[in-house]
TORLOSE-815247 format. One line per 5 residues: number of its first residue (from 1); for each residue x, y, z of C-alpha. Coordinates in pm, whole numbers, plus 32768, in hexadecimal, padded with zeros to 4 digits. Example, Ala and Ser with C-alpha at 12.3 -4.5 7.8 and 13.67 -1.06 7.14 Angstrom:
% residues 2
1	84CE/7E3E/830C | 8557/7F96/82CA
//
This chain:
% residues 328
1	8500/6E0E/2840 | 8661/6E98/284B | 8603/7008/2844 | 84F5/7001/2954 | 85CA/6F20/2A32
6	86EB/7015/2A1F | 8604/7125/2AA7 | 85BD/705A/2BE3 | 8716/7081/2C7D | 86A2/716D/2D90
11	8579/709D/2E02 | 8568/6FBF/2F33 | 84ED/6E9A/2E67 | 849D/6DBC/2F8F | 83C2/6ECC/302B
16	831C/6F1C/2EDE | 82D1/6DAE/2E9A | 8236/6D8F/2FF5 | 8166/6EC7/2FB4 | 80E9/6E46/2E66
21	80A8/6CED/2EF6 | 7FAF/6D8C/2FE7 | 7F1A/6E80/2EEB | 7EE6/6D74/2DE4 | 7E77/6C69/2EDC
26	7F88/6B92/2E45 | 802C/6A50/2EAF | 8199/6A22/2E49 | 820E/68C2/2DF4 | 837A/685D/2DCF
31	83FA/6713/2D4D | 8520/6673/2E01 | 85FA/66C9/2CD3 | 85CA/6840/2CFA | 86E4/691B/2D7C
36	86EB/693E/2EF9 | 8673/6AA8/2F07 | 8532/6A42/2E54 | 84FF/690E/2F2D | 8527/69E4/3064
41	8409/6AD2/3010 | 8315/69D1/2F85 | 81D7/696F/3038 | 8212/6806/2FD3 | 834F/6755/2F61
46	8336/65F9/2ECD | 82F6/6520/2D9E | 8228/658F/2C76 | 80D8/64E0/2C9A | 80DB/64F8/2E14
51	810B/6670/2DF6 | 7FED/668D/2CFE | 7F05/65CB/2DE2 | 7F64/669E/2F0F | 7F25/67DE/2E4B
56	7DD4/675C/2DD5 | 7D70/6727/2F40 | 7DB0/6894/2F9B | 7CC9/69BE/2F69 | 7DDA/6A76/2EA9
61	7D6C/6B29/2D6C | 7EC8/6B1A/2CD1 | 7FC4/69FE/2CBF | 812A/6A6C/2C7C | 81DC/692B/2C19
66	8356/6941/2C30 | 83A4/680D/2B69 | 8382/67B6/29FA | 826C/67D0/28FD | 81D2/6675/291D
71	81B9/66AA/2A97 | 8100/67F3/2A6F | 801C/6751/296D | 7FCF/6638/2A62 | 7F71/673C/2B67
76	7E84/67DC/2A6A | 7DEB/6688/2A16 | 7D98/6656/2B86 | 7D3B/67C4/2BCB | 7C8F/684A/2A92
81	7BF0/696E/2B4A | 7D3A/69ED/2BD6 | 7E35/6AC6/2B1D | 7F75/69FE/2AF1 | 80B6/6AB6/2AA1
86	8215/6A3C/2A51 | 8332/6B34/2A8E | 83D9/6ADD/2941 | 830A/6A57/281F | 8443/69B3/278E
91	846F/68D1/28BF | 8432/678C/2809 | 84A9/6625/2836 | 8585/6548/275E | 8498/6424/2794
96	836C/64EF/2722 | 8432/656D/25F6 | 8490/6409/2598 | 8324/63A4/256B | 8267/6481/2472
101	80F0/643B/2484 | 80CB/63EF/2310 | 81E5/62F0/231A | 815B/6253/2456 | 8000/623B/23B8
106	8095/618B/2289 | 8158/609F/236D | 801B/6047/2429 | 7F5F/600D/22E5 | 8070/5F1C/2272
111	803F/5E4C/23AE | 7EC6/5E3D/23E4 | 7EDC/5D12/24D0 | 7FB3/5DD8/25C8 | 7F3E/5EC0/26DC
116	8008/5FFB/271C | 80A3/6015/2875 | 813E/616E/2868 | 822B/6220/2952 | 81AA/636E/29D1
121	82D0/6423/292E | 8210/645F/27EC | 812F/6562/274C | 7FBB/6586/278A | 7F80/6506/2628
126	8043/63C5/266D | 7F89/6399/27B6 | 7E45/63AE/26F1 | 7EC5/629A/2609 | 7F1D/61B9/2730
131	7E58/60BE/27FB | 7F08/60E1/294A | 8001/61E5/29C3 | 8108/6173/2ABB | 820A/6218/2B97
136	8359/6181/2BF4 | 82C2/6102/2D3A | 8164/609E/2CCF | 81E2/5FE8/2B98 | 823D/5EAD/2C59
141	80ED/5E9B/2D0B | 802F/5ED0/2BC8 | 8100/5DDE/2AF8 | 80C9/5CCF/2BFB | 7F51/5CF1/2BC5
146	7F5E/5CC7/2A4A | 7F34/5B64/29C5 | 8084/5AC9/2961 | 8003/5A7B/2802 | 7F90/5BE1/27C2
151	8075/5C86/26C2 | 80EE/5DDD/2730 | 818F/5F0D/2691 | 825F/5FCB/278F | 82DD/6129/274A
156	837F/6216/2738 | 849E/61A8/281F | 8549/606A/27A6 | 8624/6057/28DC | 84FD/6057/29CD
161	8445/5F64/28E9 | 8577/5E86/28D2 | 85A0/5E87/2A4B | 8434/5E19/2A70 | 845E/5D0D/2965
166	8589/5C7B/2A1B | 84EA/5C8C/2B74 | 839C/5BF5/2B0E | 840B/5B11/29F3 | 8332/5BD1/28FD
171	836D/5C18/278D | 82D5/5D70/2767 | 8312/5E1C/261C | 83E6/5F4C/2674 | 83DE/60A7/25DD
176	854B/6115/25AE | 854D/6253/2684 | 8643/62A7/279A | 8671/63B4/28A2 | 87AA/6479/2848
181	87F5/64B2/29B9 | 87F6/6345/2A22 | 889C/62DA/28DE | 89C9/63B4/2935 | 8A44/62ED/2A63
186	8B91/623D/2A2C | 8BBE/60D6/2AA0 | 8D38/60FF/2AAB | 8D25/6238/2B80 | 8C1D/619C/2C60
191	8D00/6072/2CA3 | 8E1C/6162/2CFA | 8D34/6215/2DED | 8CCE/60CD/2E90 | 8E3D/6078/2EC3
196	8E77/61CA/2F69 | 8D4A/6193/304F | 8D45/6020/30A5 | 8C01/5FBB/3148 | 8B3C/60E4/30BF
201	89FE/6061/301D | 898A/60DC/2EC9 | 8822/6151/2E9E | 87BA/616A/2D30 | 8689/61DB/2C71
206	85FE/60D2/2B80 | 8628/61CA/2A60 | 879D/6175/2A7A | 882C/6081/2978 | 886E/5F19/29E1
211	89E5/5F4A/2A15 | 8992/6041/2B2D | 886C/5F7B/2BBB | 8950/5E4C/2BDA | 8A20/5F04/2CDF
216	88F5/5F83/2DA8 | 8899/5F0E/2F05 | 8746/5FB6/2EE1 | 867E/6009/2DA7 | 8550/60EC/2DC4
221	84A4/6235/2D80 | 8524/6381/2E02 | 8443/6371/2F34 | 84A7/6205/2F63 | 8616/6264/2F57
226	85D5/6372/305A | 852E/6275/3140 | 864B/6180/310D | 8742/628F/3173 | 867B/62C0/32B2
231	866C/614F/330A | 87C1/60C9/32A5 | 88B9/60B7/33C5 | 89CE/6120/32D7 | 8A61/6276/3320
236	8ACB/62AE/31B6 | 89E8/6277/308A | 8A32/628D/2F15 | 8905/631A/2E5C | 88CC/62C5/2CED
241	87BE/63B9/2C88 | 87AB/652F/2C47 | 8884/65C2/2D5E | 8796/66D3/2DD6 | 86DA/65CE/2EA1
246	880A/65CB/2F84 | 8796/671D/300D | 8669/6675/30B1 | 8747/655E/3134 | 8834/6656/31D3
251	8714/6712/3274 | 8680/65D2/3304 | 87C9/6526/335D | 88DB/6628/339B | 89B2/6522/3448
256	89CF/644B/330D | 8AA3/6478/31D4 | 8A04/6469/307C | 8ACE/6450/2F3E | 8A3E/647C/2DE2
261	8A9B/6365/2CF3 | 8B96/63E9/2BF4 | 8B80/641E/2A81 | 8C8E/63CC/2986 | 8D61/64F5/29F7
266	8D6D/6473/2B5B | 8C6E/6563/2BF1 | 8AF4/6589/2BEC | 8AD8/66D9/2B3B | 8A6B/6633/29F6
271	8952/658A/2AB9 | 88A0/66CD/2B13 | 875F/66D1/2A48 | 877F/67F3/2950 | 8605/680F/2934
276	85C8/6827/2AAB | 86E1/6927/2ABE | 861E/6A15/29DC | 853D/6A71/2B00 | 85C4/6B8C/2BD6
281	8542/6C70/2CE8 | 8532/6D8C/2BEB | 845C/6CC2/2AFC | 837F/6C47/2C18 | 8344/6DB0/2C83
286	82E8/6E18/2B1F | 8203/6CEC/2AF4 | 8146/6D43/2C33 | 813B/6EB2/2BD6 | 80BB/6E7C/2A73
291	8015/6D25/2A96 | 80D6/6CB0/2967 | 8150/6BC4/28D7 | 8006/6B17/2921 | 7FA7/69B2/28CA
296	7E77/6983/27EC | 7DE7/682F/278D | 7CB8/67F6/26B0 | 7BA7/674E/277E | 7B78/6612/26B0
301	7CEF/65DC/26B1 | 7CFD/6618/2828 | 7BED/651A/286B | 7C95/6416/278E | 7DDF/6448/2843
306	7D35/6442/2997 | 7CA1/62ED/2946 | 7DFC/624E/293C | 7E62/6301/2A7C | 7D23/628D/2B28
311	7D73/6128/2ABD | 7EBF/6142/2B72 | 7E22/61D5/2CAB | 7D25/60B9/2CB3 | 7E1E/5FA1/2C78
316	7F1C/602F/2D6E | 7E1B/6090/2E74 | 7EC9/5FC0/2F7D | 7FF6/60AA/2F6A | 7F27/61E3/2FA6
321	7F88/628B/30EB | 80E3/61F5/30ED | 817B/632A/304E | 8202/626F/2F20 | 80E4/625D/2E28
326	8149/639C/2D7B | 82B6/6349/2D59 | 8373/639F/2C21
//
């Protein structure tokens, strides 16, 4: 895309994106981890499944998903008759990459007495191999409804699975994947930051490793962290997830101070998701202009994957309408 992007230097990209949004009857979705300029022009900003469900409820013909590949695929699973585009086809996910479908299928076959409770950060193929998809917020509700003696495979995030094991006293068999963003936080640097800001609570995503979770005052999904920021009386909050969510916090609470949890170098630059960062205004414009890269899923595969998503929506029905069902 380098050559065509270079030719866009004279365009008013914001105006052109707005024009194409109308011409294409498109809805633009932006995950909380997108750069601020993309969040600011999106029709909806939020968590992955929640965004897909909101887009499905619109009459838009085109869904432009500014996120990563598994999110755009989820939107296509729920909206098969809509055109779904992703600004950069290389916007993947370390968790998805850690769980190749053929290896997951073999793992399942080796443990036939286990059901597969699978985090939404996975490919369509892995969703189709799973029994129930979960998000970081619905996982607790769903796990509480599964019989204690039922053996479970949990993947692909071993940190989220480990957090659930510890909280619920379960012994789920964990797939060894991790999120490279949440893995990068430094316990030593976080402790230094807490000393510099005594009394500032720490809000952490459950994809963080245990040595970060242990220092958290609140553990929850991205939308849950945003709600916690709004309800805590603290004027300063340390945020242990991808730092672009802080943009929404600053918009909603300009009187508060939000500090991204640091990486090993003492700052949060290493905790910016490199996959989310691939999406740019230029690429969004080109995707709307050319309706490519587009997501295509074979129908039998889509239906198989949708079955595990539907299982989650049924089991977590009591969270619908609380704005947290679709949390990453």
